[in-house]
C-alpha positions, 0 to 999 in steps of 0.5 A: 610190801617186802617180797623178800620177807620169807627168804631172809635167814637169821643166824642159827644161834640167835637168842629170841629169834622171833623178837629179832625177826620182828625188829628186823622186819620193822627196820626194813619197813622203816627204811623202805618208807624213808627211801620211798621218795626215790621210787615210784609207788606200784599199785598203791604199795611201797615195795622193799628193794634189796638196798632197803634190806642191806641198809636195815642190816647195817643198822641192826648189825651190832644188835644181831651180833649181840644176840648171836653171842653166847654172853647175855646183852649186859654181860657182853656190854660189860666185856666190850667196855673192859676191852676198850678201856684196856686195849693198849696196856696191861691192867690188874683186877683192881683197875678193871673194877674201877672201870666197871 
């Protein structure tokens, strides 16, 4: 049981916010389940703690950032790949085409 589920806020510019929320809630549930051995079960329910939400946020942070970004996922990944390949030197468009 997640007593914080209705209190969680997502960034306003997220694409497909429902899907993100479903994924986020599922990861929170999984983290709660994984952490259950450290807690007592109350009334037969596992209760989500703030630490579970923090861990789930860490796991999903990059996915959330990708969804907030204006670029579509595959385009964002392409851009990140280019940035990483040419982070420390100049390049021309032919070199950029080789990387992709």
